[in-house]
C-alpha beads as a LAMMPS data file, in Angstrom:
LAMMPS data file: protein, C-alpha beads

277 atoms
276 bonds

1 atom types
1 bond types

-500.0 500.0 xlo xhi
-500.0 500.0 ylo yhi
-500.0 500.0 zlo zhi

Masses

1 110.0

Atoms # bond

1 1 1 347.339 217.295 256.724
2 1 1 347.254 219.498 259.821
3 1 1 348.665 217.934 262.973
4 1 1 347.807 219.520 266.382
5 1 1 349.263 218.624 269.775
6 1 1 347.846 220.072 273.071
7 1 1 348.439 219.121 276.652
8 1 1 344.870 219.147 277.969
9 1 1 341.385 218.470 276.607
10 1 1 340.073 221.815 277.863
11 1 1 342.677 223.562 275.663
12 1 1 341.321 222.091 272.421
13 1 1 337.689 221.076 273.095
14 1 1 336.597 224.282 271.202
15 1 1 338.692 223.171 268.200
16 1 1 337.303 219.619 268.290
17 1 1 333.759 221.055 268.056
18 1 1 334.579 223.859 265.563
19 1 1 336.446 221.560 263.154
20 1 1 334.064 218.608 263.583
21 1 1 336.748 216.170 264.783
22 1 1 335.781 212.646 265.766
23 1 1 337.555 210.445 268.316
24 1 1 339.771 207.736 266.844
25 1 1 338.700 204.825 268.943
26 1 1 341.471 202.567 267.527
27 1 1 344.033 204.591 269.543
28 1 1 344.175 203.728 273.255
29 1 1 347.398 205.273 274.350
30 1 1 346.275 208.823 273.790
31 1 1 343.029 210.734 273.082
32 1 1 343.133 211.392 269.350
33 1 1 340.492 213.272 267.354
34 1 1 340.576 213.686 263.543
35 1 1 338.799 214.270 260.264
36 1 1 340.030 214.144 256.652
37 1 1 342.162 217.287 257.079
38 1 1 343.227 217.381 260.740
39 1 1 344.614 215.068 263.438
40 1 1 344.672 216.288 267.071
41 1 1 346.360 214.545 269.926
42 1 1 346.102 215.259 273.697
43 1 1 349.563 214.624 275.156
44 1 1 349.218 215.251 278.928
45 1 1 351.202 217.912 280.787
46 1 1 354.938 218.244 280.390
47 1 1 357.656 218.483 277.748
48 1 1 358.444 214.776 277.674
49 1 1 354.783 213.865 277.347
50 1 1 354.392 216.390 274.559
51 1 1 357.453 215.022 272.699
52 1 1 356.219 211.394 272.993
53 1 1 352.665 212.270 271.798
54 1 1 353.968 214.350 268.909
55 1 1 356.270 211.496 267.792
56 1 1 353.473 208.991 268.143
57 1 1 351.035 211.069 266.046
58 1 1 353.444 211.931 263.254
59 1 1 354.594 208.354 263.060
60 1 1 351.207 206.640 263.238
61 1 1 349.488 208.947 260.735
62 1 1 352.547 209.007 258.489
63 1 1 353.319 212.746 258.329
64 1 1 354.607 213.896 254.982
65 1 1 357.227 216.672 254.197
66 1 1 354.469 219.117 253.260
67 1 1 352.293 218.671 256.293
68 1 1 351.736 221.286 259.035
69 1 1 352.320 220.768 262.775
70 1 1 350.928 223.114 265.507
71 1 1 351.423 223.024 269.242
72 1 1 348.411 224.819 270.818
73 1 1 347.786 225.632 274.413
74 1 1 347.622 228.207 277.148
75 1 1 350.593 229.949 278.765
76 1 1 351.501 232.329 281.514
77 1 1 353.296 235.608 281.098
78 1 1 355.326 237.963 283.305
79 1 1 354.600 240.965 281.051
80 1 1 351.676 243.025 282.299
81 1 1 351.295 244.682 278.870
82 1 1 350.309 241.410 277.274
83 1 1 346.513 240.957 277.735
84 1 1 344.807 237.832 278.924
85 1 1 343.309 236.012 275.996
86 1 1 345.887 237.271 273.485
87 1 1 347.088 234.749 270.912
88 1 1 350.832 234.585 270.523
89 1 1 352.767 232.962 267.684
90 1 1 356.163 231.968 269.152
91 1 1 359.208 232.936 266.994
92 1 1 361.679 231.510 269.607
93 1 1 361.298 228.627 271.983
94 1 1 363.586 227.969 274.887
95 1 1 364.063 224.719 276.814
96 1 1 364.737 226.129 280.292
97 1 1 366.303 222.899 281.584
98 1 1 368.807 222.307 278.689
99 1 1 369.018 225.970 277.507
100 1 1 368.503 224.708 273.959
101 1 1 366.783 227.288 271.670
102 1 1 364.524 226.661 268.692
103 1 1 363.680 229.181 266.021
104 1 1 360.507 228.419 263.957
105 1 1 360.886 230.033 260.533
106 1 1 357.936 232.453 260.277
107 1 1 357.968 233.101 256.506
108 1 1 354.376 234.265 256.334
109 1 1 352.079 237.075 257.324
110 1 1 349.814 236.271 260.251
111 1 1 347.248 238.057 262.463
112 1 1 348.867 237.213 265.770
113 1 1 351.316 238.884 268.142
114 1 1 354.776 237.249 268.280
115 1 1 356.774 236.312 271.425
116 1 1 359.433 234.218 272.984
117 1 1 358.287 231.068 274.780
118 1 1 360.223 229.319 277.583
119 1 1 359.322 225.770 278.488
120 1 1 359.755 224.566 282.074
121 1 1 359.471 221.142 283.714
122 1 1 357.692 222.669 286.733
123 1 1 354.902 225.218 287.267
124 1 1 356.251 228.775 287.394
125 1 1 354.932 231.381 289.797
126 1 1 355.553 235.108 290.246
127 1 1 358.469 234.742 292.599
128 1 1 360.504 233.172 289.807
129 1 1 360.616 236.207 287.574
130 1 1 364.437 236.395 287.590
131 1 1 364.827 232.827 286.524
132 1 1 363.731 233.025 282.856
133 1 1 364.096 235.204 279.803
134 1 1 360.975 234.343 277.758
135 1 1 357.947 236.529 277.429
136 1 1 355.741 233.466 277.921
137 1 1 356.039 230.258 279.943
138 1 1 354.576 226.774 279.431
139 1 1 355.459 223.154 280.010
140 1 1 355.097 221.619 276.488
141 1 1 356.303 223.866 273.632
142 1 1 360.026 222.892 273.523
143 1 1 359.262 219.166 273.765
144 1 1 356.642 219.347 270.936
145 1 1 358.918 221.399 268.723
146 1 1 361.983 219.170 269.226
147 1 1 359.963 216.074 268.240
148 1 1 358.192 217.650 265.277
149 1 1 361.572 218.845 263.879
150 1 1 362.543 215.236 263.223
151 1 1 359.723 214.998 260.732
152 1 1 359.091 218.456 259.313
153 1 1 361.096 221.634 258.352
154 1 1 361.086 224.672 260.706
155 1 1 358.569 226.744 258.622
156 1 1 355.993 224.061 259.049
157 1 1 356.246 223.830 262.790
158 1 1 354.298 226.447 264.674
159 1 1 353.688 227.062 268.423
160 1 1 350.574 229.085 269.239
161 1 1 349.966 230.035 272.811
162 1 1 346.928 231.817 274.392
163 1 1 347.767 233.841 277.468
164 1 1 345.764 232.687 280.485
165 1 1 347.368 234.276 283.498
166 1 1 350.135 236.356 284.894
167 1 1 351.967 233.432 286.459
168 1 1 348.883 232.466 288.533
169 1 1 348.063 229.269 286.708
170 1 1 346.669 227.609 289.869
171 1 1 343.793 230.059 289.738
172 1 1 342.831 229.215 286.119
173 1 1 339.971 226.743 285.762
174 1 1 339.369 224.307 282.964
175 1 1 336.239 226.205 282.051
176 1 1 338.132 229.493 281.803
177 1 1 340.693 227.825 279.616
178 1 1 338.106 226.572 277.213
179 1 1 336.542 230.012 277.138
180 1 1 339.795 231.781 276.333
181 1 1 340.641 229.317 273.595
182 1 1 337.149 229.363 272.198
183 1 1 337.299 233.113 271.707
184 1 1 340.312 232.549 269.395
185 1 1 339.254 229.407 267.559
186 1 1 337.721 231.074 264.404
187 1 1 340.810 233.195 263.811
188 1 1 343.301 230.349 264.418
189 1 1 341.298 227.877 262.400
190 1 1 341.127 230.280 259.409
191 1 1 344.889 230.843 259.631
192 1 1 345.573 227.106 259.850
193 1 1 343.690 226.463 256.637
194 1 1 345.538 229.160 254.870
195 1 1 348.876 227.778 256.089
196 1 1 347.918 224.306 254.993
197 1 1 347.321 225.461 251.520
198 1 1 350.691 227.088 251.321
199 1 1 352.398 223.910 252.630
200 1 1 351.415 221.788 249.786
201 1 1 353.836 220.595 247.124
202 1 1 355.049 223.255 244.709
203 1 1 353.692 221.285 241.714
204 1 1 350.190 221.781 243.220
205 1 1 350.554 225.516 243.440
206 1 1 352.818 226.608 240.613
207 1 1 352.720 226.072 236.861
208 1 1 355.709 224.577 235.200
209 1 1 356.599 228.038 233.910
210 1 1 356.574 229.375 237.494
211 1 1 358.737 226.511 238.842
212 1 1 361.327 227.208 236.157
213 1 1 361.074 230.942 236.728
214 1 1 361.861 230.561 240.454
215 1 1 364.734 228.142 239.739
216 1 1 366.267 230.697 237.379
217 1 1 366.032 233.518 239.963
218 1 1 367.533 231.221 242.534
219 1 1 370.494 230.447 240.287
220 1 1 370.987 234.130 239.259
221 1 1 370.919 235.284 242.931
222 1 1 373.191 232.393 243.983
223 1 1 370.749 231.317 246.713
224 1 1 371.597 228.521 249.102
225 1 1 369.325 225.502 249.369
226 1 1 367.746 227.016 252.496
227 1 1 367.169 230.346 250.785
228 1 1 365.651 228.654 247.758
229 1 1 363.300 226.847 250.150
230 1 1 362.312 230.182 251.634
231 1 1 361.740 231.586 248.120
232 1 1 359.373 228.732 247.288
233 1 1 357.429 229.227 250.518
234 1 1 357.060 232.977 250.262
235 1 1 356.067 232.605 246.592
236 1 1 353.361 230.057 247.448
237 1 1 351.948 232.441 250.037
238 1 1 352.039 235.312 247.559
239 1 1 350.318 233.333 244.854
240 1 1 347.595 232.103 247.117
241 1 1 346.838 235.659 248.136
242 1 1 347.231 237.385 244.683
243 1 1 347.304 234.609 242.030
244 1 1 350.451 235.848 240.208
245 1 1 354.108 235.625 241.181
246 1 1 355.647 236.404 237.803
247 1 1 355.127 240.103 237.801
248 1 1 356.454 240.766 241.340
249 1 1 359.516 238.586 240.748
250 1 1 360.199 239.629 237.184
251 1 1 362.674 242.520 238.006
252 1 1 364.944 239.934 239.696
253 1 1 365.011 237.543 236.738
254 1 1 367.858 239.201 234.874
255 1 1 370.018 240.078 237.862
256 1 1 373.326 238.234 237.790
257 1 1 375.008 238.243 241.202
258 1 1 378.739 237.779 241.366
259 1 1 378.821 236.740 245.043
260 1 1 376.571 235.164 247.620
261 1 1 376.587 238.419 249.679
262 1 1 375.249 240.323 246.679
263 1 1 372.661 237.624 246.219
264 1 1 371.544 237.952 249.868
265 1 1 371.001 241.695 249.378
266 1 1 368.756 241.168 246.397
267 1 1 366.976 238.246 248.033
268 1 1 366.156 240.520 251.040
269 1 1 364.538 242.909 248.686
270 1 1 362.614 240.172 246.937
271 1 1 361.412 238.792 250.271
272 1 1 360.061 242.223 251.265
273 1 1 357.920 242.342 248.067
274 1 1 356.669 238.786 248.468
275 1 1 355.573 239.418 252.017
276 1 1 353.579 242.515 251.166
277 1 1 349.688 242.313 251.463

Bonds

1 1 1 2
2 1 2 3
3 1 3 4
4 1 4 5
5 1 5 6
6 1 6 7
7 1 7 8
8 1 8 9
9 1 9 10
10 1 10 11
11 1 11 12
12 1 12 13
13 1 13 14
14 1 14 15
15 1 15 16
16 1 16 17
17 1 17 18
18 1 18 19
19 1 19 20
20 1 20 21
21 1 21 22
22 1 22 23
23 1 23 24
24 1 24 25
25 1 25 26
26 1 26 27
27 1 27 28
28 1 28 29
29 1 29 30
30 1 30 31
31 1 31 32
32 1 32 33
33 1 33 34
34 1 34 35
35 1 35 36
36 1 36 37
37 1 37 38
38 1 38 39
39 1 39 40
40 1 40 41
41 1 41 42
42 1 42 43
43 1 43 44
44 1 44 45
45 1 45 46
46 1 46 47
47 1 47 48
48 1 48 49
49 1 49 50
50 1 50 51
51 1 51 52
52 1 52 53
53 1 53 54
54 1 54 55
55 1 55 56
56 1 56 57
57 1 57 58
58 1 58 59
59 1 59 60
60 1 60 61
61 1 61 62
62 1 62 63
63 1 63 64
64 1 64 65
65 1 65 66
66 1 66 67
67 1 67 68
68 1 68 69
69 1 69 70
70 1 70 71
71 1 71 72
72 1 72 73
73 1 73 74
74 1 74 75
75 1 75 76
76 1 76 77
77 1 77 78
78 1 78 79
79 1 79 80
80 1 80 81
81 1 81 82
82 1 82 83
83 1 83 84
84 1 84 85
85 1 85 86
86 1 86 87
87 1 87 88
88 1 88 89
89 1 89 90
90 1 90 91
91 1 91 92
92 1 92 93
93 1 93 94
94 1 94 95
95 1 95 96
96 1 96 97
97 1 97 98
98 1 98 99
99 1 99 100
100 1 100 101
101 1 101 102
102 1 102 103
103 1 103 104
104 1 104 105
105 1 105 106
106 1 106 107
107 1 107 108
108 1 108 109
109 1 109 110
110 1 110 111
111 1 111 112
112 1 112 113
113 1 113 114
114 1 114 115
115 1 115 116
116 1 116 117
117 1 117 118
118 1 118 119
119 1 119 120
120 1 120 121
121 1 121 122
122 1 122 123
123 1 123 124
124 1 124 125
125 1 125 126
126 1 126 127
127 1 127 128
128 1 128 129
129 1 129 130
130 1 130 131
131 1 131 132
132 1 132 133
133 1 133 134
134 1 134 135
135 1 135 136
136 1 136 137
137 1 137 138
138 1 138 139
139 1 139 140
140 1 140 141
141 1 141 142
142 1 142 143
143 1 143 144
144 1 144 145
145 1 145 146
146 1 146 147
147 1 147 148
148 1 148 149
149 1 149 150
150 1 150 151
151 1 151 152
152 1 152 153
153 1 153 154
154 1 154 155
155 1 155 156
156 1 156 157
157 1 157 158
158 1 158 159
159 1 159 160
160 1 160 161
161 1 161 162
162 1 162 163
163 1 163 164
164 1 164 165
165 1 165 166
166 1 166 167
167 1 167 168
168 1 168 169
169 1 169 170
170 1 170 171
171 1 171 172
172 1 172 173
173 1 173 174
174 1 174 175
175 1 175 176
176 1 176 177
177 1 177 178
178 1 178 179
179 1 179 180
180 1 180 181
181 1 181 182
182 1 182 183
183 1 183 184
184 1 184 185
185 1 185 186
186 1 186 187
187 1 187 188
188 1 188 189
189 1 189 190
190 1 190 191
191 1 191 192
192 1 192 193
193 1 193 194
194 1 194 195
195 1 195 196
196 1 196 197
197 1 197 198
198 1 198 199
199 1 199 200
200 1 200 201
201 1 201 202
202 1 202 203
203 1 203 204
204 1 204 205
205 1 205 206
206 1 206 207
207 1 207 208
208 1 208 209
209 1 209 210
210 1 210 211
211 1 211 212
212 1 212 213
213 1 213 214
214 1 214 215
215 1 215 216
216 1 216 217
217 1 217 218
218 1 218 219
219 1 219 220
220 1 220 221
221 1 221 222
222 1 222 223
223 1 223 224
224 1 224 225
225 1 225 226
226 1 226 227
227 1 227 228
228 1 228 229
229 1 229 230
230 1 230 231
231 1 231 232
232 1 232 233
233 1 233 234
234 1 234 235
235 1 235 236
236 1 236 237
237 1 237 238
238 1 238 239
239 1 239 240
240 1 240 241
241 1 241 242
242 1 242 243
243 1 243 244
244 1 244 245
245 1 245 246
246 1 246 247
247 1 247 248
248 1 248 249
249 1 249 250
250 1 250 251
251 1 251 252
252 1 252 253
253 1 253 254
254 1 254 255
255 1 255 256
256 1 256 257
257 1 257 258
258 1 258 259
259 1 259 260
260 1 260 261
261 1 261 262
262 1 262 263
263 1 263 264
264 1 264 265
265 1 265 266
266 1 266 267
267 1 267 268
268 1 268 269
269 1 269 270
270 1 270 271
271 1 271 272
272 1 272 273
273 1 273 274
274 1 274 275
275 1 275 276
276 1 276 277
């Protein structure tokens, strides 16, 4: 299942139409739209509202370990080189008030730019340039991520922001927001479906031979539990794209590492090959 949280209806109305989502009239606390593959909730503005809505959605619809969560919305930027309408996948999220930082694991190829998002509890304008370090600013990302992290691992929590202004949010209309999002809906939707496939249980992607193959490589390279998890994710992406993980991983099958540092070096090489198109 794909779970989406957004602050405002205008930010996701193009997704609702494109994905054919229908309103869940049983829910009265929030606006929720869904189909058999996707649940989308509109949280309202602010980090706390986003965290509450995310928790509500993932609890009510019983999110499972292999589901995918995405926070989608517009953002402002202080960088003039970033174009209005660009779609940014956030590899770092900062809660400005608490200074807490989150690092989504991006273990996959994607068609987006990457950037650092900083979440504020108030609207930010141009005069506040010196007060933040992120490339992008919003009011929901950190709250959504913190809540989703209770239910899902970091590589299944994504934050996608579409640049709407250069810290002039008061000049951006709802209609303009929907237009900016709508231009990016086909690309984001295609990516979401590919991500969803790669998040399913290993048993639904790999053969028994492949599962044992990856376990043996993990043991030989002395991988940690976290690294083994990364190996599984990267291998799933590779198999979805190319259909065969045995050949690309075979050179690493007979390597016997004597230390974890040695294993890390070989694992870095294996990751490079698995992330190739």
